[in-house]
C-alpha positions, 0 to 999 in steps of 0.5 A: 491727706493723711489716712489715720486709723483709730483703735476702734477702726474708724478713719480720719483724714488730716492734712499732710504734715499733721502731728500727734497732737493735731490728731488728738485735737481732732478726736476731742478737746479733753483727749488733747488735754490728757494726751501724753504721747502717741503710738504710730504703727506700734511705735511710741512717739512724741505728740509733736512729731510729724506723722509721715504717712498713713498709719494706725494710731493710739493716743496715750494718756496716764491711764495707759501703761505706755503713757505712764512710762512716757510721763515718768521717763520725762520726770526722770529727765527733769530730775537729771536736769535738777541734779545737774543744777544742784550737783554740777559735777554729777554724771547722768547715765540712764534713767528709765521708768519702772513699775513704781515710778522711775530711777536715775543712775549717776556717777560722781554724785554723793546724794542722801535723802536729806538732799531730796528737798533742794533737788525737788525744789530745783525740779519744781522750778523746771516744771514751773518754767514749762520748757518744751521737750525738744527732740534733736537728731545727733551724730557721734560728734554731737555726743562728744561735743555735749557729753564729752566728759561723760564716758557712760553716754559715749559708751551708749552712743557708740554702741547704738551707732554700731547697731545702726540705731539713730542717735537722739537727744532731748533738750528742756531749757538749758539742759540737753541729754542723749536720750531715745525718748519719747517725752511729754510735750513740756515740763509743765505736764508733770504736776506732782512728784516725789523722790523716794529713796537712794540706793547703790547700783553697778553700771549695767547691773554688772558687779565688775563695773563701777558702783553708781548712785541710784535715786528713785522717784514717783510722779503723777498728773495731780497732787491728789494722786500723789497723796493717794500714793503716799497713803498707799505707801504707808499701808504698804509699809505696815504690810511689809512681809519682812516685818510681819514675817519677823513679828509672827516668827514665820521666816528670817534671813541671814547675810551668810546665805543671801537670797535664801529664806529660813522658814521658821516652824510657823512659816514651814506650816504655811509652806507645807499647807500650800504644798498639800493643797496643790498635791490634792489638786494634782491627784484630782487633775492627773499629775504625778509627782517626782523628785529630781537631783539638785545638780547636773553636768553642763552637758544637760544644760547644753542639750537644753539650750540653757548653757548658752542662754541662761548660764550667767544666772546659774551657780556653777560648780567643779565636780570631778574636774568637770563643770556642773551647775545647781539646777535653776529649773526642772524642765531638762531633768523631766525630759530625761525622765520622759526619755528613760523609757519608750513612750506611746501616744497612749501614755500622753499627756504625761503630767509630771510635777516637782517641788524640788529646790532651785537655785538662781544667781540673782544679782544681790542688789535685786534680792527682796525678802521672800519675793526675790530670792536665789533659793526657791521651790515652785509648784512646777510641772511639765506636761508632755503631749501631742500637738492635738492635745495642746489646747485641752492641756492649756485650758486645763492649766487655765482652769487650775489657775482660775480655781486657785486664785478666783475660787480659793483665794478670791483674788482677781487676776489678768493674763499676758501673752508674751510672744517671740523675743529677739533671741529665740530658739527654733523655727518661726512657723513653730513659734506661730503655732505655739502663740496661736494655740495659747491665744486660742485657749485663753479666748475659749476659757474666757480669760481677757489678756494683753499681748506683750510682743517680744517678751516670751522665753527663748524657747517658746511663748508664755502666758503670765498671770498678774494677781491683784492684792488687797492694796491693788498691787499686781504680782506676777505669779502663775505662768504657762509656757508652750515649748516646741524647742526643748523636746526637739533639741533633747529628742523627747519622742513618742511612738504615734498611732502610725507606728512612727516616731514623733516629737512631743510638745512640752507645756511648762506651768506653775500655778502658785509660782515660787512658793517663797514669793507666793507666801510673801505676797499672801503675807502682805495681802492678808496683813498676816491674818491668814485664812484658817486653813493656812493659819500657823496657830489656829486656836490658842487656849488661855487659862484664867488661872493656873489651876485650870492648866491640866483641864485646858491641856486636855482640851488642847490635846483633843483639838490636836487629835483632830489635826487642829493646830492648837496651843496652850497659854497657862502663863501668869499673865492677866487674861486681858494680856493673854488675849492681847498677845494672841491677837498680836500673834494673829491666832485665828480663834482664842478660847478663854478657859475657866469655870464655865468651860469646865462645865462644857461650853467654850467662850470663843473670840477672834483675833479681831476681838469679835466675841462669838456665842458660847459653843460646845467643844464638839460643835466647835471642832466641827465648825473649825474642821468645816472652815478648814475643809472649805478653805474659807 
C-alpha cells in the first residue's frame, strides 16, 4: 500500500500504482472535479502519473498559483497546436505561463490581431475534441524525428540532455511537442480563453538572437471568469498610469532616453512629497541620509560580487582607460562608507539611507512606463548590525512597512520569503541562519508569508512584499534582504565588546521600493485622484468674473503662505467650464470666488462634485492643513 500524507497531516492508504487523480477521488468528488495537477514531495506533476512511493501530496486547483500555472501552460500548448493548424510553417519555441496568462514565441509566423478569431476557433475545436494530454519520454533521436526542422527545440533538447535532465513530450490529438509539463488531464478542461496581444521578442531574451513573434493570451475554467477579467481589463485600461500621467501632466517619456521618465512639475511634487514623507520617518526611526557617487570602478563591483553575478544588467563605461559602471544599487558604496573609519559595537546598528539615482540595463522590450525603468531612485537603506541585533532590525523594517502600507495608504499586502537560489555566494550554514532570522521576525510581527524556494538574491535570502491595489492586482514593492556575504567579502568589520574584530551583518531594505514604480502604482490605484497630501494641485480658485481676479489672487497668496498648493483660474471661460476643467485635472478642492466670497465665506466643492457647506477662509485653511498632516 501507498502511504499518502495530506497537507493537514492526515494519512491515506492507497493501492500501489495509484495516480494523483485517484488520490483526489479518495479525498472527495468535488476536489476530483476541480483538480488540475498534484504536488508530490514538492514536484508538480500530472494527475495521471503513478505515485511510485510514499509521499507528501497536495492537490492543485485553479485557486492555487501552481494550479493556474499548469492550467495556462496547457492553454499555451493548445494554442501552439492551433497555430500549427492555421499557420503550418510556424515554428513553436517556448510557451510558459506568466502572471497574466501565458505567451508563446514562434519563428516563421506573421500573425496580427486580425488573425486571433480564426486561431481561437481552431483552439475551440481542440478543446471540444477533449484530447487527453499524453506524456512521453523522449530521447534526442525522438526530438530530431518529431522536431527536426525546429532548431529551437533541438537546441533546448541538447542543452537539457547535457544537464542530465529527462526529455519529455506531450501529445494531444495529432500534435506532439517537446515539453517539460505538467498539463491538465485533457484539453476539455480549458473552458474559456482569449488571445490578447502580439509583440516582438528575441530568442532567449537576447537582442543578438533572431526576433520572434510573441502572442499573449489568458484562460479560465469558466466563461464567467473570462468576462470578469475582460471587465477588469477595461478598468485597467482606464487607469493606465501612462495615460493618466499624460492627461494630468505628471510625467512623460522620450525615445531618446528609453526607460528614463521625465517628471513634469506636477509629477515632481508627488515625488518630492513621497521623499519628504520617508525622510520624516527616517528621523523618527534613526536613519541617517547620505549621498553617494553615480559611477564606480569595476574593482568595487568585483569586491561586492556584482561584476560576476550582475554585470549584464549594468551600464559599462570607459574612464581613464579603465572599466567603470553606472551604479545599479547603493549597497557596495555604503560598505565603503562603513569602512571609512573604525567602527565599534557601540556604533551599531548603523542605519544609512540613500535616494541617489540608479541605472539598470533592463531589456528594452520589458520596459513599461513608470513601473519598469532603467533610471530609478529607491528609498534605499542599509542597516549594519551585529548578529544579535538582526531580529529587532528586521522587525523594525516590517513595522515600517506596516505603517506605510496599512496605516497611511490603507493597502493590504502579503509577504514572500525567498530562500537560497541555485547560484549563491557563501557558506550554507550562513544561509540557514539568515533564512531562520527572517522567518522568525515575520512570525513575531504576525505577518503571514509564503516561502519561495530558490528565489533569493545571490548574496542572501529576502522578504518581498506584494501590495494589492484597488483592482485587486498585486505589485511587488517593499523588500528586506539579510546579507552575510557582502560584509564578509568587503571586510565590513567592527570592534566587539571582547576587543576583537567581527564581521557585521547587512540588511538591505526599501519600503516604497523604486519611487518611479511606486508613483506608477499609486496613479493607477487612485485613478489619478491622489490624497490631498500628495495632490499636485490641492486648491484651485475660480473667479465668476474677471473683476474678482485681484481679490481671488490675494486668497491664493494666503493659501500658498500656508504651504497649500493653490492656483488661480481667472480665465474668460464660464464658471461651469472652469469647474469642469478643475475636476478633469483632479484638483482636490475647488473654490468659486464671487461677491459672497468677498464677504468672507468660501464656496467649496470637491473634484467629485460634492458641494460642501460654506466656510470661513481661516477654517478652510485649518481643515486643509489638518487633512494634509493626517495624510487622509
